[in-house]
N, C-alpha and C positions, 0 to 999 in steps of 0.2 A: 810325238804328238799324243795328247791324251786320247784315249779311245772312247768313242761315243757309242753308247748302246741305245738302240731304238726299241722301246717297249710298246707293243701295240696296246691301244686303249680298248679295254673290253667293256662293253655295255652289259649291265645286268639284265637278265631276262625279265620280261614284264611280270613274271610270276614272283620275282624277288623284290619288286618295288613296293615299299610299305604302303598299304592302302590308307586313304584319308580316314580320319576318325569320324564315324557316323555321328551326325548331330542329333541331339535329343529332340524329339517332336514337341514335347511339352515346353521345352525351353524356347523353341522357335515361336510357338504360339504365344507364349507369355511376352516375348520381345515385341511381336506385332501388336499385341494389345497395349503394351506400354507406349509404343510409338503413337498409337491412336489416341490414347489419353493425353499424351503430351501435346499433340496437335490440337485437341479440343480445348486444352487449358491455356494455350497461347493467346495472349490478348489480341483482340481484333483491332485493326487500325481505325482509330477514331478521327473526328474532325481536327484539323490543324488548330494550333493555338490562335491563329489569326481569325478563325471562323466566328467565335463569340464577339470579337471586336467588330467584325463586319456586320453581324446582326445588330449589335448595339448602335452602330453608326446608322444602319438603315432605320431602326426604330426611332432614333433621335431626329431624323430628317423632318417628319411631320410636325414635331414640336417646334423645331426651328422655324418652319414655315409659318406656323400659327403665331409664334412670337414676332416674326417679321411683319405679319399682317396686322397684329394688334398694335405694334409700335409705329405703323405707318400713319402719317398725319391725316386726320379726317378732313372731309370737304368743308371748307369755311362756310359759315352760315351767312346767308344774304340778309339784307335789311328786312325783306319780306318774311323770311324764316323767323327772325327774331321777333317781329311784330306778331306773327301767328302764334308763336310760343307764348308770348306774354298775354295774348288774347285768350288762349286756352286756359291759362292759369287763372285769369280774371273770371272767366265763365265758371270754372270749377269752384272758385271761391263764392261766387254768386249763388250757385246751386246749393252749396252746403249751408249758406246763410238762409236762403229761402226755405230749404227743407227743414231746418231747425225751427224756423218761425211757424211753419205749418203744423208742426207737432205741438207747439206751445200756445196756439190760439184756437178759437172755435172755428167751425166751418164757415159761419156767417161773417166773422171778422176777416178771415182769409179771402173770402169771396169779395168783400168790399175793398180790400187792399188791391186785389187784382183788377177790379173794375177801375180803380183810380190809376193803376199802372199796368195796362194789358201787356206791355213789353216784358215786364218781369215774369209773367207766366210763360212766355216763349223762352226766355232765358232758362227758366226752371226746367222745361222739357228738353231743351238742347243739352243741358247738363245731365239730365236724367238718362238720356239716350247714350251719352258718352260713358256714363257709369255702367249701364247695362252691357255695353260692348266688352267690358272687362270681366263679366261674370261667365262662369262655365255654362250656365243655363239661364235662359230668360223665362221667368215664371209664366208670363202671358202665353208663351208658346206651348207650355205644358197644359195650360187650361184650354187653349184652342184645340189641341190634340184630343183632350178628353171630351170636350163638348161636340167635336165633330162626329162622335159616335151616337149622339142624341138623335131622336127622331126628327124628321122634317117638320118645320113649323114650330119647333120648340121656342118658347118665348123667354128671352134672357134680358136681365137688367144689368148693364155694365156700369158700376158705380165708381166714378173717378177714372174714366176711360182713356184720358190723354188724347192721343190721335185716333182713337176708335179702331185700333188694329183688330180687335175682336170682331167688330161688325164687318170689317172688310174681309176677314178670313172665313166667315161663316155665312155665305150668301143664301143658303137654304134655311137659315134660322131667322126668327124675328128678334133683332137685337136693339134694345133701347140704350143709347149711350149718354151718360150724364157726367158733367164735370163743372168745375167752378168757372171755367172760361171755355168757349167753343173754339177749338183750333180749326175745325172744318165743318162742313154742312151736315155731317152725320151726328154731331154732338149737340145735345140740349144743355144749355147753361142753367145750372140751378145748384142750390145747397142740397147735399145728399141726405139731409135729415128731412127733406120735404120735396120729394120728386113727384112730377105730374102723372102718376099712374094710379089706377083703381086698386082697391083691396083685392087680394087673392087673384091677381091678374098675370103673374109670371111663374114660370117653372123653375128658373135658376136666377139667383142673384150672385154677382161676382164683385169681390173687392180685391183687386190685384195691386198690392202695394199702395193702397189708397185709404186705409183706415188710419187717417191722420187727424190730429186735433184733440183738444181736451174734452170734446163732447162726442167721441167716437161711439159711445153707447147708443146715442140717438140715431146714428147711422144704421146700427144693427137692428134697432127697433123698427126703423122704416123698412128695412129689408124684410122683417118678419110680417109687416103689414101687407106688403105687396105680394108676398109668396103664396102660392097655392098650397093647400094641404098636401103634404108629402113632397113639397118642393125641396130644392137643394140650395144651400148657402156655401159658396166656395170662397175661401180667404187665402191669399198668399201674402205673407209678411216676413220681414227679416226677423229671424229668431231672437236676436239680441234686443229687439224693440219691444217684445212682449214679455213682461214679467209673469210669474205664476199667478199673482193676484189679478192682473189684467186679463189673463187667459180665463180665469175662473169667472170673472164678471161677464166676459164675452159669451161664454158658453151658457151662463145662467140667464142672459137677457131674454125676455119674452114679452 
């Protein structure tokens, strides 16, 4: 039989084990810095691709709702609604016609026309009030606010007063209200070129959208007659109605 020899395994003493190669400190530090930079440069996880679609869907919802509301059938008009709508259009047309006629005739002619048809004057003022509701500012309210600062007992002549709102709004003042037709007990019916007041008897004369007619200069002359020395003339008019020539005549009247 072959002879087997047993050789004992000899371990090398610890002193003979080759030591690990020492790492360079600068290399280790550089490696750590590189890892840090790489981590910083890695892209951050952003919103998923479905997020914009979700946002777009959410923003589109209100638009869809508005479109749905706008396409919904409106409430059908009743016969009373149709009648009222037609009546409003008729009154608006009457107001425009009367308004134009008042600018193209004298004050006395307009006064005579309203005497013959008092209902026409009421139609005119109903149409006027509807028109004023559409304006951002009602000029009579501006004048009332200004005259409220005047002293107690200030005498005012409201020429073309309509429903005498100026008189109702200034109870501590003496307000004479004049118009072609008396809509209520506060109003004196007359032609504004000849009002029943004495010379130099009032502190303020007001023409609020009432300088109408081909003889409007005579209205201004009448205002000059009744105004006290140092009194005030307040005029509110639609700018497009007064040309430069008319404005010059108005300011030169005496």
